[in-house]
C-alpha positions as CSV (number, residue, x, y, z in Angstrom):
1,X,202.2,-42.6,-110.0
2,X,199.0,-43.8,-108.5
3,X,198.2,-43.6,-104.9
4,X,195.8,-45.7,-102.9
5,X,193.6,-42.6,-102.6
6,X,193.3,-42.5,-106.5
7,X,191.9,-45.9,-106.7
8,X,189.8,-45.6,-103.5
9,X,188.1,-42.4,-104.6
10,X,187.6,-43.7,-108.2
11,X,185.9,-46.8,-106.9
12,X,183.8,-44.7,-104.4
13,X,182.6,-42.5,-107.3
14,X,181.9,-45.5,-109.5
15,X,179.9,-47.2,-106.7
16,X,177.6,-44.1,-106.4
17,X,176.6,-44.6,-110.0
18,X,176.7,-48.3,-110.4
19,X,175.2,-50.0,-107.3
20,X,177.4,-52.9,-106.1
21,X,176.3,-54.5,-102.9
22,X,176.9,-57.6,-100.8
23,X,175.6,-60.6,-102.7
24,X,176.5,-59.1,-106.1
25,X,179.3,-60.7,-108.2
26,X,181.6,-58.8,-110.5
27,X,183.4,-61.0,-113.1
28,X,187.1,-60.2,-113.3
29,X,187.1,-60.0,-117.1
30,X,189.9,-57.4,-117.4
31,X,193.6,-58.0,-116.5
32,X,194.7,-57.0,-113.0
33,X,197.8,-55.1,-114.5
34,X,195.4,-52.5,-116.0
35,X,193.3,-49.9,-114.0
36,X,190.1,-51.5,-115.3
37,X,191.0,-54.8,-113.6
38,X,192.2,-53.1,-110.4
39,X,189.1,-51.0,-110.3
40,X,186.9,-54.1,-110.0
41,X,188.8,-55.1,-106.9
42,X,188.5,-51.7,-105.2
43,X,184.7,-51.4,-106.0
44,X,184.2,-54.9,-104.5
45,X,186.3,-54.2,-101.5
46,X,184.4,-50.9,-100.7
47,X,181.0,-52.4,-100.9
48,X,181.6,-56.0,-99.8
49,X,180.6,-57.5,-103.1
50,X,182.3,-60.6,-104.5
51,X,184.9,-60.8,-107.4
52,X,184.6,-63.9,-109.4
53,X,187.8,-65.1,-111.2
54,X,186.8,-67.4,-114.0
55,X,188.7,-70.3,-115.4
56,X,191.1,-69.1,-118.2
57,X,189.4,-71.5,-120.6
58,X,185.9,-70.3,-119.8
59,X,184.1,-68.0,-122.1
60,X,182.6,-64.8,-120.8
61,X,179.0,-66.1,-121.5
62,X,179.7,-69.4,-119.7
63,X,181.1,-67.6,-116.7
64,X,178.2,-65.1,-116.5
65,X,175.7,-68.0,-116.5
66,X,177.7,-70.4,-114.3
67,X,178.4,-67.9,-111.5
68,X,175.3,-65.8,-111.9
69,X,177.3,-62.7,-112.5
70,X,175.6,-59.4,-111.7
71,X,178.3,-57.0,-112.9
72,X,180.6,-57.2,-115.9
73,X,183.3,-54.9,-117.3
74,X,184.1,-55.2,-121.0
75,X,185.8,-53.5,-123.9
76,X,184.0,-53.3,-127.3
77,X,185.7,-56.5,-128.7
78,X,184.4,-58.5,-125.7
79,X,180.9,-57.1,-126.1
80,X,180.9,-57.8,-129.9
81,X,182.1,-61.3,-129.3
82,X,179.4,-61.9,-126.6
83,X,176.6,-60.5,-128.8
84,X,177.6,-62.2,-132.1
85,X,179.3,-65.5,-131.2
86,X,177.8,-66.5,-127.8
87,X,174.2,-67.3,-128.9
88,X,173.5,-69.1,-125.6
89,X,174.4,-66.0,-123.6
90,X,172.1,-65.7,-120.6
91,X,171.8,-62.2,-119.1
92,X,169.1,-62.8,-116.5
93,X,171.5,-62.2,-113.6
94,X,173.2,-59.1,-115.1
95,X,172.4,-55.8,-113.4
96,X,175.2,-53.6,-114.9
97,X,177.6,-53.9,-117.8
98,X,180.4,-51.3,-117.7
99,X,181.9,-50.6,-121.2
100,X,185.1,-48.8,-121.8
101,X,188.7,-49.0,-123.1
102,X,187.9,-47.1,-126.4
103,X,185.1,-45.5,-128.3
104,X,182.2,-47.9,-128.7
105,X,180.8,-48.4,-132.2
106,X,177.3,-46.9,-132.5
107,X,175.9,-50.1,-134.0
108,X,177.3,-52.1,-131.1
109,X,175.6,-49.8,-128.6
110,X,172.4,-50.0,-130.6
111,X,172.5,-53.8,-130.6
112,X,173.2,-54.0,-126.9
113,X,170.3,-51.6,-126.1
114,X,168.0,-53.6,-128.5
115,X,169.0,-56.8,-126.6
116,X,168.1,-55.2,-123.3
117,X,171.6,-55.3,-121.9
118,X,172.0,-53.0,-118.8
119,X,174.9,-51.0,-120.2
120,X,177.0,-48.0,-119.0
121,X,179.5,-46.4,-121.3
122,X,182.6,-45.0,-119.6
123,X,185.4,-42.7,-120.5
124,X,188.6,-43.3,-118.5
125,X,192.2,-42.6,-118.3
126,X,194.9,-44.8,-116.7
127,X,196.4,-41.5,-115.3
128,X,193.1,-41.0,-113.5
129,X,192.9,-44.6,-112.0
130,X,190.1,-45.7,-114.4
131,X,186.7,-44.1,-114.9
132,X,186.5,-40.3,-115.4
133,X,182.8,-40.2,-116.5
134,X,180.2,-43.0,-116.8
135,X,176.7,-42.9,-118.0
136,X,173.8,-43.8,-115.7
137,X,171.7,-46.9,-116.3
138,X,168.6,-44.7,-116.9
139,X,170.3,-42.6,-119.6
140,X,168.7,-42.4,-123.0
141,X,170.5,-44.6,-125.6
142,X,171.8,-41.5,-127.5
143,X,173.8,-40.6,-124.4
144,X,175.6,-43.9,-124.4
145,X,177.7,-43.0,-127.5
146,X,181.2,-41.7,-126.8
147,X,182.3,-38.3,-128.3
148,X,184.7,-40.1,-130.6
149,X,181.8,-42.2,-132.0
150,X,179.8,-38.9,-132.5
151,X,182.7,-37.2,-134.3
152,X,183.0,-40.0,-136.8
153,X,179.3,-39.6,-137.8
154,X,179.4,-35.8,-137.9
155,X,177.0,-35.4,-135.1
156,X,177.7,-33.3,-132.0
157,X,176.9,-34.1,-128.5
């Protein structure tokens, strides 16, 4: 069972690594019934940033551009869709993209880095109220790969 403190301290730790300030806008791109979605609300509440709730029919790319989103949380499928099917994707307002939910394919991380996307990869657990560990924006691309992605390639961390 989660407590208020679980979510509060998880958001506080996340905000130390991923700057989220007044004037910033985090797109609610994950469901609120999951810790990833709830985490967005707590991070915004702690730092007085805004949470943008897009129209259900709006694509991620359209919402990022329309609302000048600065922060975005995604799973690998969302990132893949954004990078392969949303050719008109404008990332000029994006400061941070938090990736999680499962191991990220190495090729997807490489494509995101090549595209200049400001990505953080995260390992989390529902039992821990979301993020357990998250890379820093300045980390080298090799550090952005999850251990599961490394084990599939035979490389160690």
